[in-house]
C-alpha positions, 0 to 999 in steps of 0.5 A: 578444196579437196583437203577440206572435203577429205577432212569434213566430208565424212563427218558431214555425211554422218551428221546429215544421215543421223539428223535425217534418220531421226526425223524419219523415225519421228515421222514414222513412230511419233505423233506425226506418224499417227496422224496419217503420214505415210513414210516408208522408213526402210526405203528412205533409210536405205536411200539416205544411208547409201547416199551418206556412205557414198559421200563418206567414201568419196571424202576418204578418196579425196583425203588419200589423193591429197595425201599422195599429192603432198608426198614430197611436202617435207616439214614446211607449211603449208604443204606439211599442214595439208598432208597432216589434214589429209592423214586426219581425213584418212583416219576418221573416214572409216570410223564415220563410215562404220557409224553410218552403216551401223545406224542405218542397218540397225534401223532397217533390221531391228523392230520399229517404233518400240517403246520401253 
């Protein structure tokens, strides 16, 4: 299970953060926002980004632990495959973590509900 969390944890965290961020922005700036919804976009965005960043970091840690646990795997499956998947998890985690932080910080620090 650790190898799968290390591989898919960061992409899943980014996906949920992205979808939740879109929904929060629509609730604040779209038709729903004009009909009395009281959504504090910055507070919710910070909470969602922090949670997603923690999940992505934990997934990266799981990938590193899996990589170290399969140090003596050799070239024979299934241990070699598990080590390969751990390498992929270690490679993609920083990329997804950067996407999580950039989209969240952009939402917090840039103007809200800007059309055009």
